[in-house]
C-alpha positions in Angstrom: -38.9 17.0 -76.2 -40.7 13.6 -77.2 -41.2 11.0 -74.6 -41.9 7.3 -75.3 -43.0 4.6 -72.7 -42.0 0.7 -73.5 -40.1 -2.0 -72.1 -38.3 -5.2 -73.6 -36.5 -5.7 -76.5 -39.3 -4.2 -78.8 -39.1 -1.0 -77.2 -35.3 -1.2 -77.4 -35.0 -1.5 -80.8 -37.5 1.2 -81.7 -35.8 3.9 -79.6 -32.6 3.2 -81.1 -34.2 4.2 -84.4 -35.9 7.1 -82.8 -32.4 8.1 -81.2 -31.4 8.1 -85.0 -33.4 10.7 -86.6 -34.0 13.1 -83.9 -30.9 14.2 -83.6 -30.1 16.3 -80.8 -34.3 16.9 -79.4 -34.5 15.6 -76.0 -35.8 12.1 -75.3 -37.3 10.6 -72.4 -37.5 6.8 -72.3 -40.2 5.9 -69.6 -39.1 2.2 -69.1 -40.9 -0.5 -67.0 -39.9 -1.7 -63.8 -42.8 -4.4 -63.2 -40.3 -7.3 -64.8 -37.9 -6.3 -62.0 -36.3 -9.1 -59.9 -34.0 -10.4 -57.4 -31.5 -12.9 -58.7 -28.5 -14.1 -56.5 -29.4 -11.9 -54.2 -29.1 -8.7 -56.8 -31.6 -6.4 -58.1 -32.1 -6.7 -61.8 -33.7 -4.3 -64.0 -34.2 -6.1 -67.3 -36.2 -4.0 -69.4 -34.1 -1.0 -67.7 -30.3 -2.4 -68.6 -32.0 -3.8 -72.4 -33.1 0.3 -73.4 -29.2 1.4 -72.0 -27.3 -1.4 -73.3 -29.1 -1.1 -76.7 -28.9 2.7 -76.7 -25.7 3.0 -75.7 -24.5 0.2 -78.6 -23.2 -2.2 -76.1 -26.1 -4.6 -76.4 -25.7 -8.4 -77.7 -27.2 -8.0 -80.9 -27.8 -11.8 -81.5 -29.6 -12.4 -78.2 -31.6 -8.7 -77.8 -30.5 -8.5 -74.5 -27.3 -8.7 -72.2 -24.0 -7.2 -73.4 -22.0 -8.4 -76.5 -19.2 -10.3 -76.1 -20.1 -11.2 -72.4 -18.5 -14.1 -70.4 -20.3 -16.3 -68.0 -17.6 -17.9 -65.8 -19.6 -16.7 -62.7 -22.8 -18.2 -64.0 -20.5 -21.4 -64.4 -19.2 -21.1 -60.6 -22.9 -20.3 -59.5 -23.6 -23.9 -61.0 -20.8 -25.8 -59.9 -22.5 -24.7 -56.3 -25.4 -25.9 -56.7 -27.3 -22.8 -57.4 -29.7 -21.8 -59.7 -28.7 -20.8 -63.4 -31.7 -20.4 -65.5 -31.6 -17.0 -65.5 -28.6 -16.0 -68.0 -26.6 -13.2 -66.4 -22.9 -12.8 -68.5 -20.0 -11.7 -65.9 -20.2 -7.7 -66.9 -24.0 -7.3 -66.6 -23.3 -8.9 -63.5 -21.4 -5.6 -62.6 -24.3 -3.6 -63.4 -26.9 -5.7 -60.7 -23.9 -5.2 -58.1 -23.8 -1.8 -59.0 -27.9 -1.1 -58.5 -28.0 -3.2 -55.5 -25.2 -1.6 -53.6 -26.6 1.8 -54.8 -30.4 0.5 -53.4 -28.4 -0.3 -50.2 -27.5 3.4 -49.9 -30.3 5.2 -50.3 -30.1 5.8 -54.0 -33.4 5.7 -56.1 -33.9 3.7 -59.0 -33.9 7.0 -61.1 -30.4 8.1 -60.0 -28.9 4.5 -60.4 -30.3 4.5 -64.1 -29.1 7.7 -64.9 -25.4 7.0 -63.5 -25.6 3.7 -65.7 -26.5 5.5 -68.6 -23.7 7.8 -67.7 -21.0 5.1 -67.5 -22.2 3.4 -70.7 -21.7 6.8 -72.6 -25.5 7.1 -73.4 -26.3 10.4 -75.6 -26.7 13.2 -73.4 -30.2 14.1 -74.9 -31.7 10.6 -74.1 -32.6 10.0 -70.4 -34.0 6.4 -69.5 -36.8 7.2 -66.6 -37.8 3.8 -64.6 -41.4 4.4 -64.2 -41.0 4.4 -60.0 -38.8 4.4 -57.9 -41.0 1.8 -55.6 -40.7 -1.7 -56.3 -43.4 -3.2 -58.5 -43.2 -6.8 -59.5 -45.5 -8.7 -62.1 -46.8 -12.1 -61.0 -48.5 -14.9 -63.4 -51.2 -17.0 -61.9 -50.4 -20.4 -63.6 -52.3 -23.8 -63.0 -48.7 -24.4 -61.6 -49.4 -22.0 -58.9 -48.1 -18.2 -59.0 -44.8 -17.3 -60.1 -42.7 -14.0 -60.9 -43.0 -12.8 -64.9 -39.1 -14.0 -64.9 -39.8 -17.3 -63.5 -42.3 -17.9 -66.4 -40.7 -16.3 -68.8 -37.6 -17.8 -68.8 -37.2 -20.7 -66.3 -40.4 -22.4 -67.6 -40.2 -21.0 -70.8 -44.0 -19.4 -71.6 -45.4 -22.9 -71.3 -47.8 -23.3 -68.0 -51.3 -21.5 -69.1 -52.2 -18.0 -68.0 -54.6 -17.2 -65.4 -54.3 -13.9 -64.4 -51.5 -11.2 -63.5 -50.9 -9.6 -60.5 -48.9 -6.1 -60.2 -48.0 -6.4 -56.9 -47.6 -3.3 -54.9 -48.8 -1.0 -58.0 -51.5 0.4 -55.6 -48.3 1.8 -53.3 -46.0 3.0 -56.2 -46.2 6.5 -57.6 -44.4 7.4 -61.1 -41.1 9.9 -60.4 -42.1 13.2 -60.9 -39.1 13.0 -63.8 -42.0 10.8 -65.3 -44.8 13.1 -64.8 -42.6 15.7 -66.2 -41.7 14.2 -69.4 -45.0 13.1 -70.3 -47.0 16.8 -69.4 -43.8 18.8 -71.2 -44.0 16.4 -74.1 -44.5 17.4 -77.7 -45.2 13.8 -79.0 -45.9 10.6 -76.6 -45.4 7.3 -77.8 -46.3 3.8 -76.6 -43.6 1.5 -78.0 -44.6 -1.9 -79.4 -44.3 -3.2 -76.2 -46.0 -5.8 -74.4 -49.5 -4.3 -73.4 -50.0 -6.4 -70.4 -46.7 -6.7 -68.7 -44.6 -3.7 -70.5 -47.0 -0.6 -71.1 -50.0 -2.2 -68.2 -47.5 -1.2 -65.1 -46.5 2.0 -66.5 -50.2 3.2 -67.2 -51.3 1.3 -63.9 -49.1 3.8 -61.8 -51.9 6.6 -60.3 -51.7 10.0 -62.5 -50.1 8.2 -65.6 -53.2 7.8 -67.6 -54.5 11.3 -66.3 -51.2 13.1 -66.7 -51.4 11.6 -70.6 -54.9 12.0 -71.8 -54.9 16.1 -70.3 -51.2 16.5 -72.4 -51.7 18.1 -75.5 -48.9 16.1 -77.0 -50.0 13.7 -79.8 -50.0 10.3 -78.5 -49.0 7.5 -81.1 -49.0 3.8 -80.5 -47.3 1.0 -82.4 -48.3 -2.6 -82.3 -46.4 -5.1 -80.9 -48.5 -7.6 -82.8 -48.5 -8.9 -86.5 -51.9 -11.0 -86.7 -52.3 -12.8 -83.4 -48.8 -13.0 -82.7 -45.9 -10.9 -81.0 -43.1 -10.0 -82.9 -41.2 -11.3 -79.6 -42.6 -12.7 -75.9 -45.5 -13.9 -74.4 -48.1 -10.9 -75.4 -50.3 -13.4 -76.6 -50.6 -16.0 -74.0 -51.3 -13.2 -71.4 -53.9 -11.8 -73.8 -55.7 -14.5 -74.1 -54.7 -15.6 -69.9 -56.7 -12.3 -69.5 -60.0 -13.0 -72.1 -58.9 -10.6 -74.6 -58.8 -10.8 -78.2 -55.1 -11.3 -79.4 -55.2 -8.4 -82.5 -54.1 -4.9 -82.7 -57.5 -3.7 -82.8 -57.7 -5.0 -78.8 -54.6 -3.5 -78.6 -55.9 -0.4 -79.6 -58.5 -0.6 -77.3 -56.5 -0.9 -74.4 -55.1 2.8 -75.1 -58.5 3.9 -76.5 -59.0 6.7 -73.7 -55.9 8.7 -74.7 -54.4 7.4 -78.1 -55.0 9.5 -81.4 -53.1 7.0 -84.0 -52.4 3.6 -83.7 -49.3 2.2 -86.3 -50.3 -1.2 -87.5 -48.5 -3.7 -89.5 -49.5 -3.8 -93.4 -50.5 -8.0 -93.0 -53.0 -6.1 -90.5 -54.3 -3.4 -92.8 -57.8 -5.0 -93.0 -58.1 -3.6 -89.2 -57.4 -0.8 -89.7 -61.6 0.1 -90.3 -62.4 -1.2 -86.6 -59.6 0.8 -85.3 -61.0 3.8 -87.3 -64.2 3.2 -85.4 -62.9 2.9 -82.1 -61.9 6.9 -82.9 -58.5 6.1 -83.2 -56.7 7.2 -86.3 -54.7 3.9 -88.2 -51.6 4.1 -89.6 -51.0 0.9 -91.7 -47.0 0.2 -92.4 -44.1 -2.1 -92.1 -43.4 -2.5 -88.6 -41.1 -5.2 -88.7 -37.4 -3.9 -87.3 -35.1 -6.9 -87.7 -32.2 -4.3 -88.4 -31.7 -0.3 -87.1 -32.4 0.8 -90.5 -35.7 -0.3 -90.4 -36.3 0.9 -86.9 -35.2 4.2 -88.2 -37.6 3.8 -91.2 -40.1 3.3 -88.6 -39.4 6.1 -86.3 -39.2 8.3 -89.4 -43.1 7.8 -89.8 -43.8 8.2 -86.1 -42.1 11.6 -85.6 -43.6 12.6 -89.3 -46.7 12.6 -87.3 -45.9 14.9 -84.3 
């Protein structure tokens, strides 16, 4: 069994490549839910849905999220009624959020709901998409314009406000699911996907017991940097890291995982960082980490699995 932790488009791309090279071996994708948000009264879980859509072959590859060939008539009707439309949800995508919200109202856990959605989209049976927790956790960003939900910062405000701080609301009351802890403890390899270390990996590691379970696991622990140079492959990782007083490079990412990490994979353009990573007690591996097409994601996944 292989267990991977992540969230966002980078994780989804890598997981697609990983699923292509592991055959029928079980793969557990532990996915961040700190990005979850309530829009139009519906509970949206962007990272979970992005992973399910991509691994089932239904993702809109041009955007990297949402469903391919989706239409936006509902959003247009909401606009006509004077509602906010900054969060771009397609008609078929709305159905997923309606289903999730109805399931919540019936007391169905996020884990069970994700499993039902994955089954409906035809995810391979050896792949499990596991929300990091069944409790609600939300990532909020402190800015000079006030505190705002991460999705407002990212989508509505297009990452423009300066980041002064990051808060994971309700993280202290949330718990990892038994499925998540079991996936970590039983894995032969634990992979940290090329995801934002602050708002994609950070919430998962912030759940009580997760870091301990990873440290105590006898599995090989490998992380893939989400950065090339001082820039993320996608998203606001650089802005968030700067806002928290962190260096924006792969060495800093490795340091965030220093207490459990065995290997850090960095891009060839960052080969000069290898020695500093090694000084942290982490083995660096330098290769091409860009994944513009599924074949490149699979090539990266082959490198990772060869280390397990």
